[in-house]
C-alpha positions in Angstrom: -9.6 -5.0 15.4 -13.2 -5.7 16.5 -16.0 -6.9 14.3 -19.8 -7.3 14.7 -21.5 -9.2 11.9 -24.3 -11.5 11.0 -25.0 -13.6 7.9 -26.1 -11.7 4.8 -25.2 -8.3 6.4 -22.5 -6.3 4.6 -19.4 -5.5 6.6 -17.1 -2.6 5.9 -13.3 -2.5 6.4 -10.8 0.3 5.9 -7.1 -0.1 5.1 -4.8 2.9 4.9 -1.7 2.9 2.8 0.9 5.7 3.2 4.4 6.7 4.0 3.8 8.6 7.2 7.3 10.0 7.4 7.8 13.6 6.6 11.1 15.6 6.4 11.7 18.5 8.7 9.4 21.3 7.5 7.2 18.8 5.6 3.5 19.4 5.7 1.7 17.4 3.0 0.4 13.9 3.9 -0.9 11.6 1.2 -2.7 8.3 1.8 -4.7 5.7 -0.2 -7.7 4.5 1.7 -9.1 1.1 0.5 -12.7 0.5 1.5 -14.1 -3.0 1.2 -17.7 -4.2 1.7 -18.0 -7.9 2.1 -20.3 -10.7 3.3 -23.7 -9.1 2.4 -24.6 -11.4 -0.4 -27.7 -10.6 -2.5 -30.2 -13.0 -0.8 -32.5 -12.2 2.0 -32.9 -8.6 1.1 -30.8 -5.4 1.0 -29.8 -3.4 3.9 -30.7 0.2 4.6 -31.0 2.5 7.6 -28.6 0.2 9.5 -27.8 0.6 13.2 -24.3 -0.2 14.4 -24.0 -2.4 17.4 -22.3 0.3 19.6 -18.8 1.6 19.5 -15.8 -0.7 19.5 -12.1 -0.2 20.3 -10.3 2.5 18.3 -8.1 1.3 15.4 -4.4 0.9 16.0 -2.1 3.0 13.9 0.3 0.9 11.9 4.0 1.7 12.2 5.1 0.7 8.7 4.6 2.5 5.4 2.0 -0.1 4.3 -1.5 -0.7 5.6 -2.7 1.3 8.5 -5.0 0.2 11.2 -8.7 -0.2 10.6 -11.9 -0.8 12.5 -15.0 -2.7 11.3 -18.6 -2.5 12.3 -21.2 -4.9 11.0 -25.0 -4.2 11.3 -26.5 -6.7 13.9 -29.9 -5.0 13.7 -30.3 -5.3 9.9 -30.7 -9.0 9.8 -34.3 -8.5 10.9 -35.0 -6.7 7.7 -34.4 -9.9 5.6 -38.1 -10.9 5.7 -39.1 -7.5 4.3 -37.7 -8.3 0.8 -35.3 -6.2 -1.2 -35.1 -2.6 0.0 -34.5 -1.0 -3.4 -36.1 0.8 -6.3 -34.9 1.3 -9.9 -36.1 3.4 -12.8 -35.0 2.8 -16.4 -35.0 5.9 -18.7 -35.0 5.1 -22.4 -34.3 7.7 -25.1 -37.2 7.7 -27.5 -36.3 10.8 -29.4 -36.6 10.8 -33.2 -32.9 10.0 -33.8 -33.4 6.6 -32.1 -35.1 5.5 -35.4 -31.8 6.0 -37.4 -31.1 3.2 -37.9 -34.2 1.3 -36.8 -32.0 -1.3 -35.0 -31.2 1.3 -32.4 -34.8 1.6 -31.1 -35.3 -2.2 -31.4 -32.0 -2.7 -29.5 -33.2 -0.3 -26.7 -36.5 -2.1 -26.4 -34.8 -5.5 -26.2 -32.2 -4.2 -23.7 -34.8 -2.7 -21.4 -36.9 -5.9 -21.5 -33.8 -7.9 -20.5 -33.0 -5.4 -17.7 -36.6 -5.7 -16.4 -36.3 -9.5 -16.5 -33.3 -9.1 -14.1 -35.2 -7.1 -11.5 -35.6 -9.3 -8.3 -39.0 -10.0 -6.8 -40.1 -7.3 -4.5 -37.9 -4.5 -5.9 -39.9 -1.4 -7.0 -39.4 -0.4 -10.6 -40.6 1.7 -13.4 -39.8 2.5 -17.1 -39.7 6.1 -18.5 -39.6 7.1 -22.1 -37.5 10.2 -22.7 -37.9 12.8 -25.5 -38.3 16.5 -25.1 -40.5 15.5 -22.2 -40.6 12.5 -19.9 -43.5 9.9 -20.1 -44.2 7.0 -17.9 -44.2 3.8 -19.9 -44.9 1.4 -17.0 -46.7 1.1 -14.6 -48.0 4.7 -14.9 -50.0 6.9 -12.5 -46.9 8.4 -10.9 -46.1 5.2 -9.0 -43.7 2.2 -9.1 -44.6 -1.4 -9.7 -43.4 -4.2 -7.4 -41.4 -6.8 -9.3 -43.0 -10.2 -9.8 -43.4 -12.6 -12.6 -46.7 -10.8 -13.5 -45.4 -7.2 -13.4 -42.3 -8.0 -15.3 -44.4 -9.6 -18.1 -46.7 -6.5 -18.1 -43.7 -4.2 -18.3 -42.3 -6.1 -21.3 -45.7 -5.9 -23.0 -45.7 -2.1 -22.5 -42.2 -1.8 -24.0 -43.4 -3.2 -27.3 -45.3 0.1 -27.8 -42.2 2.3 -27.5 -41.5 4.3 -30.7 -39.2 7.0 -31.6 -40.2 10.7 -32.1 -39.5 14.0 -30.5 -36.5 15.8 -29.1 -34.1 15.3 -26.2 -34.4 17.0 -22.7 -32.6 14.7 -20.3 -33.2 16.9 -17.3 -36.9 16.2 -17.5 -36.2 12.4 -17.5 -34.1 12.7 -14.4 -36.7 14.8 -12.5 -39.5 12.3 -13.3 -37.2 9.4 -12.2 -36.6 11.4 -9.0 -40.3 11.8 -8.3 -40.9 8.1 -8.9 -38.0 6.9 -6.8 -38.9 9.4 -4.1 -42.3 7.8 -3.7 -40.7 4.6 -2.4 -39.6 4.1 1.2 -36.4 2.2 0.3 -32.7 2.5 1.1 -31.4 2.1 -2.4 -32.7 4.2 -5.3 -31.1 3.7 -8.7 -31.5 4.9 -12.3 -30.4 3.6 -15.6 -30.3 6.1 -18.5 -29.8 5.5 -22.2 -29.4 8.3 -24.7 -28.3 8.4 -28.4 -28.1 12.2 -29.0 -27.1 15.5 -27.6 -29.3 17.3 -25.0 -30.6 19.8 -27.5 -34.0 20.7 -26.2 -33.1 22.2 -22.9 -30.2 24.5 -21.9 -27.0 23.2 -20.2 -28.1 25.2 -17.2 -31.4 23.3 -17.0 -29.6 20.0 -17.1 -27.1 21.2 -14.4 -30.1 22.3 -12.2 -31.7 18.9 -12.6 -28.5 17.1 -11.7 -28.1 19.3 -8.6 -31.7 18.6 -7.6 -31.2 14.8 -8.0 -27.7 14.5 -6.5 -27.8 12.5 -3.3 -31.3 11.3 -4.0 -30.5 8.5 -6.3 -27.5 7.0 -8.2 -27.6 6.6 -11.9 -25.7 4.7 -14.6 -25.6 6.5 -18.0 -25.0 5.0 -21.4 -24.5 6.5 -24.8 -25.6 4.4 -27.8 -24.1 5.0 -31.2 -21.7 8.0 -31.7 -24.0 11.0 -32.0 -24.1 11.9 -28.3 -21.9 14.2 -26.2 -19.4 12.4 -24.0 -19.2 15.3 -21.5 -23.0 15.2 -21.0 -23.2 11.5 -20.3 -20.1 11.4 -18.1 -21.4 14.5 -16.2 -24.7 12.7 -15.4 -22.9 9.6 -14.1 -20.4 11.7 -12.1 -23.1 13.9 -10.5 -25.2 10.9 -9.6 -22.3 8.6 -8.5 -22.9 6.0 -11.3 -21.0 4.6 -14.2 -20.8 6.0 -17.8 -19.9 4.1 -20.9 -20.4 3.9 -24.7 -22.3 1.2 -26.5 -21.4 1.9 -30.1 -23.3 -1.0 -31.5 -27.0 -1.2 -30.5 -26.6 -5.0 -30.6 -24.5 -4.7 -27.4 -27.2 -3.0 -25.4 -28.9 -6.1 -24.0 -25.8 -7.5 -22.5 -24.8 -4.1 -21.1 -28.2 -3.4 -19.6 -28.3 -6.8 -18.1 -24.9 -6.2 -16.4 -26.0 -2.8 -15.1 -29.2 -4.2 -13.6 -27.4 -7.1 -12.0 -25.0 -4.7 -10.5 -27.9 -2.5 -9.2 -29.6 -5.6 -7.7 -26.3 -6.4 -5.9 -26.3 -3.2 -3.9 -27.0 -3.7 -0.2 -26.3 -0.4 1.6 -27.3 3.0 0.3 -26.1 6.6 0.9 -22.8 5.7 2.6 -20.5 8.7 3.2 -16.7 9.0 3.7 -16.2 11.1 6.7 -12.9 12.9 7.1 -11.8 14.4 10.5 -8.7 16.5 10.6 -7.0 18.1 13.7 -6.8 21.8 14.5 -4.7 23.7 12.0 -4.9 21.0 9.3 -6.6 21.5 6.0 -7.9 19.0 3.4 -6.1 19.5 0.0 -8.3 17.0 -1.8 -10.3 13.8 -1.6 -10.9 11.7 -4.7 -12.0 8.2 -5.6 -9.2 6.6 -7.6 -10.5 3.1 -8.2 -12.4 1.7 -10.0 -12.6 5.1 -11.6 -11.2 8.6 -10.9 -13.9 10.8 -9.4 -13.2 14.2 -7.8 -15.0 14.5 -4.4 -13.4 17.5 -2.9 -16.0 20.0 -3.9 -18.9 17.7 -2.6 -17.9 18.0 1.0 -20.8 18.5 3.5 -19.7 19.7 7.0 -20.6 17.1 9.6 -19.1 18.6 12.8 -16.0 20.5 14.1 -13.2 19.9 11.6 -15.2 17.0 10.1 -16.7 16.7 6.6 -18.7 14.1 4.7 -18.0 13.0 1.0 -20.7 11.0 -0.8 -19.9 7.5 -2.0 -23.3 6.3 -3.1 -24.6 2.7 -2.6 -22.5 -0.4 -2.0 -22.7 -4.1 -2.7 -19.8 -6.6 -2.2 -17.0 -4.5 -3.7 -13.8 -2.6 -3.0 -12.9 1.0 -3.8 -9.8 3.2 -3.3 -9.7 6.8 -2.3 -6.8 9.3 -2.3 -6.8 11.7 0.6 -4.3 14.6 0.8 -4.1 16.7 4.0 -1.8 19.6 4.8 -0.8 19.6 8.5 0.9 22.1 10.7 4.7 21.9 10.8 6.3 20.0 13.7 9.8 19.2 14.8 11.8 16.1 14.1 10.7 13.3 16.4 7.1 14.6 16.7 4.1 12.7 15.4 0.4 13.4 15.1 -2.9 12.0 13.8 -3.3 13.7 10.4 -6.8 12.5 9.7 -9.4 10.0 10.7 -11.3 8.4 7.8 -14.7 6.8 8.6 -17.4 5.1 6.6 -20.8 6.4 7.9 -24.4 5.8 7.3 -26.2 9.1 7.5 -29.0 10.0 9.9 -31.9 7.5 9.5 -35.3 8.7 8.3 -36.7 8.1 11.8 -34.3 10.6 13.3 -31.5 8.1 14.4 -28.0 9.3 14.6 -25.4 8.6 11.9 -23.8 5.2 12.4 -20.1 4.4 11.9 -19.4 1.4 9.7 -15.6 1.4 9.7 -12.6 3.7 10.2 -8.9 4.1 9.5 -6.2 6.5 10.7 -3.7 8.6 8.7 -0.7 9.8 10.6 2.3 12.1 10.2 5.8 11.4 11.7 8.6 13.9 11.3 12.1 12.4 10.8 15.6 13.4 9.7 16.0 10.0 8.0 16.3 11.0 4.3 15.5 7.5 3.0 12.4 7.2 5.1 11.0 10.7 4.3 11.6 10.6 0.6 10.2 7.1 0.0 6.9 7.2 -2.0 4.3 4.6 -1.0 3.6 2.3 -4.0 -0.2 2.8 -3.8 0.1 6.6 -3.6 2.5 6.6 -6.6 0.3 4.3 -8.6 -2.9 6.2 -8.2 -1.2 9.6 -8.7 -0.2 8.2 -12.1 -3.7 6.9 -12.8 -5.2 10.3 -12.1 -2.6 12.0 -14.3 -3.4 9.4 -17.0 -7.1 10.3 -17.0 -6.2 14.0 -17.1 -3.7 13.9 -20.0 -6.0 11.7 -22.1 -8.8 14.3 -21.8 -6.4 17.1 -22.5 -4.9 15.4 -25.5 -8.2 14.7 -27.1 -9.3 18.3 -26.5 -6.1 19.6 -28.2 -6.5 17.1 -31.1 -10.0 18.5 -31.7 -8.7 22.0 -31.6 -6.0 21.2 -34.2 -3.0 21.5 -31.9 -1.1 18.5 -33.2 2.1 19.0 -31.2 0.2 19.5 -27.9 -2.1 16.5 -28.5 0.9 14.3 -29.4 2.7 15.3 -26.2 -0.3 14.7 -24.0 -1.3 11.4 -25.6 2.3 10.2 -25.6 2.5 10.8 -21.9 -0.8 8.8 -21.5 0.8 5.9 -23.4 3.8 6.0 -21.1 1.6 6.1 -17.9 -0.6 3.3 -19.1 2.4 1.1 -19.8 4.1 1.8 -16.4 0.9 1.1 -14.4 -0.2 -1.9 -16.4 -3.4 -0.4 -17.6 -3.7 -2.6 -20.6 -7.3 -1.6 -21.4 -6.5 2.1 -21.7 -3.3 1.2 -23.6 -5.4 -0.7 -26.2 -7.8 2.3 -26.6 -4.9 4.7 -27.0 -3.4 2.5 -29.8 -6.6 3.2 -31.8 -5.9 7.0 -31.7 -2.1 7.1 -31.9 0.7 5.0 -33.4 3.0 4.0 -30.6 6.7 4.3 -31.5 8.1 3.8 -28.0 5.8 3.2 -25.1 8.5 3.5 -22.5 9.4 7.1 -23.5 5.9 8.1 -24.6 6.9 8.6 -28.2 3.8 8.5 -30.5 2.4 9.8 -33.7 -1.3 10.8 -34.1 -3.1 8.6 -36.5 -4.3 10.4 -39.6 -7.7 8.8 -39.5 -9.5 8.0 -36.2 -13.0 6.7 -36.0 -15.6 8.6 -34.0 -16.2 5.4 -32.0 -12.5 5.0 -31.0 -12.2 8.6 -29.9 -15.4 8.6 -27.9 -14.6 5.3 -26.3 -11.2 6.5 -25.2 -12.7 9.7 -23.7 -15.6 8.0 -22.0 -13.3 5.4 -20.4 -10.4 7.6 -19.6 -11.2 7.7 -15.9 -11.2 3.9 -15.6 -8.2 2.7 -13.5 -6.5 -0.5 -12.6 -5.8 -1.5 -9.0 -2.2 -1.4 -7.8 -0.4 -4.7 -8.0 0.0 -6.1 -4.5 
């Protein structure tokens, strides 16, 4: 392994977990790819448009069924950006529709939460606040521009927030498009949005919202929150999914300040923007799927952008000091016993810089296939692959079970949610298990035997659905 690094510069590493052994005739290769960014810190500015310090030696391919080889690149040219200040911009979109006045604590909580988030914006970061109704209006600073965070501008923004009042409808696509225009005016590496809504998107068509999300995808990331219980879970989670952010419920407006503060602190910790997962496969191989599996399940297969012969890029958004897991499944050509091949090369890449520079590799790992007649070796399931296969199924059966419950299919809902209880127990996903226990009475977790509760609060059902894709890491 070779590494180039400097202080306050994020460094990416890739580990591959798989059982590379296939039986005779076997073609499907599964691997969990753990990507970790470390060492960037949050002082001295964020990093964007980085340039790698040249190629290093290729990664070795591990021989066991555990971690595969990996290569790391740091960013030796990025340290010079430290004196430029944080290379980031953020826009907060606050729902100000009429329903935010019922109860009045909702609007007050939103104002307080936004003020707290503004107070967390670091000096030098560009920011703005947008009020969202059936149209989008600039609250601060106005004039189609972003303010630069300082003690003075943060105080001015908080003053402007006191004037926020509720009234009007809800057209979230207009909020996102205004945020995109504002963020697009900044020459920064990291563009981020925070969106709060309390109701359904009733004043524009679903197609309008989808078009807005498609227009904004890849241009900025966005965390979305639903306050109360009158909003549509699928709308809020679709926004976060399309824009590679997080989604959650804040049922009690009193919790908004803490949640907004955490979101802004997380946004301020991002150091590298627009990183892509590049997957190269050999001639005759095909990608079955690529999905993020931790910290949440996120399907990436359909977001592939071709990047070269037999190579495609999958968006991962911006990164701070953090680790994420991805499940890659590749179908390879059949080969005889004793043969082996490189099934895939997984790389983390910064896309082409604005000045025309070439994409830069940050790290890579290798996935391989080895054909054997050893039955024990070829039938062994790698623990990481097994764990995340179960976590993806857990998210799926929760959503299916809740849908069947709403449709009145009691038997179907009981079967699906029972399977969810079983999977949550096996994987140690205690958070999801607790949420399930508010929807079903658990008779036997090991067998997935449950009874649907006769009465379930809207908050409990919405929380379970919203957080259904949250996963736990495999126990090492």
